[in-house]
C-alpha positions, 0 to 999 in steps of 0.5 A: 490267364481264364478270360473273366467276365466282369458285370459293371453298374453304373452310379446314379445319373448315368447309363451303361452307355455312358459308364462304358464310354468313360471307362472304355474310352477316357480315363474317368476324370473329375469334370467338376475341375475341368469345368472350374478351369474351363479347359477340355479334358486332355487325351489320356490312355482309358482305363480299360486299356491299362487292364488285361485284354482277358477282362470282357466288360458288360455293362448294365442299365439301371431302373429308373429315370432321375435327374443327372448332375450337371457334370454328366449332362453337360457331357453326355445324352441320356437317358440318365439313370439310377438304380434307385432315387432313394434306397428303400427296402422295396427299391433295393429289392427291385434293383436286385431282382433286375440284376439277378434276371440279367445274370440268368440271361446273360451270365455267368459272370466272374466279377461284379465292379460298380461305381458309386450307387452301382457299387452299393447295390453290388454290395447289397446283393453280395451281402444278401446272398450270404445272409439268405443261403447256406454257408455252402452255397457257391457265390454269385461271383468270384470277385468285387470291385467297389469304387466310390461306394456308399454303404449297402441297403437291404431288401429286408426289415430284420438287417442293418440300422433302420435309418427311416429318421435320416430320410426325415420319416418317423423312425419308430414303426412297426416292423423294424423296432428291434432295429438300432435307429442311431447311426454312428455320427461319422456316417451321417451325410452332410446337405450337398449334391452328393447326398440327395438320395440319403436325405430325400425319401422316395416319393409315393406309396406302395401299392396297398394290394400285393401284386407280386406273384410266385414267378416274381418271387422265383426271381430270387432263386428261392433264397428270399421267401423271408423278405418276400413275406416281409414286403407283402406284410409292409404293403398290407399294414399300408407302410410306405417306406423302410431304410435299412442300412447294412453295417458291420456293427450291427450285422454279422455277415461278411462278403467271402471273395476277394474285394477291391475298394477304391475311394478318395481322400477328399470324397464325401462318401469316403467313411462309407466306403471305408466301413464297407470293408467290414462287411468283407473278409479282411484277408481278401480285401485290397484297398486304394486311396487316391488323393481325389473326391467322388471320382476316378482321377486319371493321374492316379489310373495306374494305381487304380488298375493295379489294385484292380488287377491284383484283386483278379490275380488271385482268381 
């Protein structure tokens, strides 16, 4: 078997070291249950040990610091990072630039794997690659693994649902007049710890003057001239935030590579994870629903790894 290089993106409030430790040293377990029962985690086979030794995993840090959930801060030292505090178009663009620059310097990578917010930004990057390039353009990766993923957000204003209203902002605004602003009710998050980033707008304003350069724009490998122009226009208008959420009901695009979708039966993000499948080639999709929540439960690690293995065995 050919060795596969896997780029791994952590979730909100973690970092590359925490994700690597969870993934390679311990099975990722539902820490809130440990806290409730006041017991220490039992030693278990690491997720990494259940996967092929031919996989080479590389873990990348997110861009911004953020407040971690207690189930992370009680067990792991910081810094606690995220790809964005909320998925406004400008922040999504910055996260894409970070990942693409890392791929150029440290790649190539065969597979991208993300957990939670890391899965969402991975999906966003893959969707944009399809939208911004001719059909004959080679894919960024050969496969993708999405674990407990919210729906991805766009760095452009011409795609997705306009969800400004769901972040407490005025929905009707110049630049997104043509985009639908009523999200299906089952996708609307409820107010709990998992949905802070969905319900709170980014703090602060974009700079009035455009500080980007042609060199910055080249970070997209010339894929994204239109998006760059849109962002410059937004800053000139003094507009603060756009939130464009990809969804198969309003975006005619599919990720063409094999994808694995892993999510929990009781995960509050489950409706998002399920609908992400609609943005992928259904003939190349593999899914696994475990009995837990926003986690990778240790008692189903083998089944989850089987899903990953069956996806990557097609490469």
